[in-house]
C-alpha positions in Angstrom: 10.9 -12.8 9.9 7.3 -11.8 10.1 6.3 -8.7 8.3 5.5 -5.7 10.5 2.8 -3.1 9.9 5.5 -0.8 8.4 6.8 -3.4 5.9 3.5 -5.1 5.0 2.7 -4.2 1.4 -0.3 -2.0 0.9 -2.1 -1.5 -2.4 -1.7 2.1 -3.6 -4.7 4.4 -3.1 -6.8 5.2 -6.1 -6.7 8.8 -7.2 -8.2 10.9 -4.4 -9.2 14.5 -4.0 -7.2 16.0 -1.1 -7.0 19.3 0.6 -4.1 20.0 3.0 -4.2 22.8 5.6 -0.8 24.0 6.8 0.6 27.5 7.5 4.1 26.5 6.3 4.5 27.5 2.6 7.4 25.1 2.0 5.4 22.2 3.4 2.4 23.1 1.2 4.6 23.0 -1.9 6.1 19.7 -0.8 2.9 17.9 0.0 1.1 19.2 -3.1 4.0 18.1 -5.4 4.2 14.7 -3.6 0.5 14.0 -3.9 0.2 15.3 -7.5 3.1 13.1 -8.6 1.3 10.1 -7.0 -1.8 10.8 -9.2 -4.0 12.6 -6.7 -6.0 15.8 -7.2 -4.4 17.8 -4.4 -4.3 21.4 -3.2 -2.9 23.1 -0.1 -4.3 26.0 1.7 -2.9 28.3 4.4 -5.8 29.2 6.6 -8.9 27.8 8.2 -11.1 30.1 6.1 -9.5 28.8 2.9 -10.0 25.2 4.0 -13.7 25.6 4.7 -14.3 27.5 1.5 -12.6 24.7 -0.4 -14.8 22.1 1.4 -17.9 24.0 0.6 -17.1 24.4 -3.1 -16.3 20.7 -3.5 -15.9 18.4 -0.5 -12.6 16.5 -0.8 -12.3 12.8 0.0 -9.4 13.5 2.5 -8.3 16.5 4.5 -4.7 16.7 5.8 -4.8 18.9 8.8 -1.8 20.5 10.6 -2.5 20.7 14.3 0.1 23.2 15.2 -0.3 26.5 13.3 0.4 30.0 14.2 -2.9 31.6 13.4 -5.4 28.7 13.6 -6.1 26.1 16.3 -5.9 22.7 14.6 -8.1 21.1 17.3 -10.8 23.6 16.8 -10.6 23.1 13.0 -10.9 19.4 13.5 -13.9 19.7 15.8 -15.7 22.0 13.3 -14.9 19.6 10.4 -16.4 16.7 12.4 -19.5 18.8 13.2 -20.1 19.9 9.6 -18.9 16.8 7.7 -19.0 13.8 10.2 -17.9 11.3 7.6 -15.1 13.2 6.1 -11.7 11.4 6.3 -9.2 13.6 8.2 -5.5 12.7 8.6 -3.7 14.8 11.2 -0.2 16.0 10.5 1.9 17.7 13.2 5.5 18.6 14.0 4.8 18.4 17.8 3.4 14.9 18.5 2.6 13.9 22.1 0.6 11.1 23.6 -1.9 13.5 25.1 -2.5 15.2 21.8 -2.9 11.9 20.0 -5.6 10.8 22.5 -7.5 14.1 22.0 -7.1 13.8 18.2 -8.6 10.3 18.0 -11.4 11.2 20.4 -12.4 13.6 17.6 -12.3 10.7 15.1 -9.3 11.6 12.9 -8.4 8.6 10.8 -4.7 8.7 11.3 -1.9 10.8 12.9 1.4 11.5 11.1 4.3 13.2 12.8 6.6 15.6 10.8 9.0 15.0 9.3 7.6 12.1 7.4 8.6 10.3 4.2 6.5 10.0 1.0 5.9 6.3 1.7 4.4 7.0 5.2 1.9 9.5 3.8 1.0 7.3 0.8 0.5 4.3 3.1 -1.9 6.3 5.3 -3.9 7.4 2.2 -4.1 3.8 0.9 -5.3 2.6 4.3 -7.9 5.5 4.4 -9.1 4.7 0.9 -9.6 1.0 1.9 -11.4 1.9 5.2 -13.7 4.6 3.8 -14.2 3.2 0.3 -12.6 6.3 -1.2 -11.8 6.7 -4.9 -14.8 4.5 -5.9 -17.4 5.4 -8.4 -20.6 6.7 -6.9 -22.5 3.6 -7.9 -19.9 1.4 -6.2 -20.2 3.3 -2.9 -24.0 3.2 -3.2 -24.0 -0.6 -3.6 -21.6 -1.2 -0.7 -23.3 1.1 1.7 -26.8 -0.1 0.9 -25.7 -3.6 1.4 -24.2 -2.7 4.8 -27.3 -0.8 5.9 -29.6 -3.7 4.9 -27.4 -6.3 6.6 -27.3 -4.2 9.8 -31.1 -3.7 9.8 -31.7 -7.4 9.2 -29.3 -8.4 12.0 -31.0 -6.0 14.4 -34.3 -7.7 13.8 -32.6 -11.1 14.3 -33.7 -12.3 10.8 -32.1 -14.7 8.5 -31.9 -14.0 4.8 -34.6 -16.5 4.3 -36.9 -14.7 6.7 -36.2 -11.3 5.0 -36.9 -13.0 1.6 -40.3 -14.3 2.8 -41.3 -10.9 4.1 -40.0 -8.9 1.1 -40.9 -11.3 -1.7 -37.2 -11.5 -2.9 -35.1 -14.6 -3.2 -32.3 -15.4 -0.8 -29.7 -15.2 -3.7 -31.0 -11.8 -4.6 -30.8 -10.5 -1.0 -27.3 -12.1 -0.5 -26.0 -10.3 -3.6 -27.5 -7.0 -2.4 -25.9 -7.3 1.1 -22.5 -8.2 -0.4 -22.6 -5.1 -2.5 -22.5 -7.1 -5.7 -25.9 -6.0 -6.9 -27.7 -2.7 -6.8 -31.4 -3.2 -6.0 -34.1 -1.6 -8.1 -36.1 1.2 -6.4 -39.1 -1.3 -6.1 -36.9 -3.9 -4.4 -35.3 -1.4 -2.1 -38.7 -0.2 -0.9 -39.8 -3.8 -0.4 -36.7 -4.6 1.7 -37.1 -1.4 3.7 -40.8 -2.0 4.3 -40.1 -5.5 5.5 -37.4 -4.2 7.9 -39.6 -1.3 9.0 -36.8 1.0 7.9 -36.6 4.2 5.8 -34.7 3.8 2.5 -34.0 7.5 2.5 -31.9 7.1 5.6 -29.9 4.3 3.8 -29.3 6.6 0.8 -28.2 9.4 3.0 -25.7 7.2 4.7 -24.3 6.4 1.3 -23.9 10.1 0.6 -26.9 10.5 -1.8 
């Protein structure tokens, strides 16, 4: 029998920093214990204000967001998270799932949607998929290599250039450029400027996209 999405093995997520917002004290204790036991740096908060203070102090890699709370509007919290930290990975958790609420959630770019009650495996699978999709849990230099490579490849593709054409314009070899685009090699500052100049791009924008 073919493996389904639920049964296909997923590599465990590397240790992640996670903040969960939920107004249920029992759930906060449950999710903090589950995630800590799985090797993550996790904390849970009860209010919108606590969540935003935690994010300002040290932005987590993942936010688990309860959409149905007594005092806070989960959709409003999600919209503000998206406005302030557009690239932050948000996984929505709710005890009242519906098709309409799912559509609205994904319109605001939540990574995933988990309905309560859920098992440990379901949450850990979602975190593993988020880590793979966002490159979470990586060292800063690993994220930088990968994002710079992606930005350079996009800029080159937009111009319709081959690696050879970029090499001729930037003074770099095809093998060097290929390694940079694959994220296998971090270019020197001089090489980065040469590539950006050839592509008429701004290296500062590429660094910002990588979170630097």
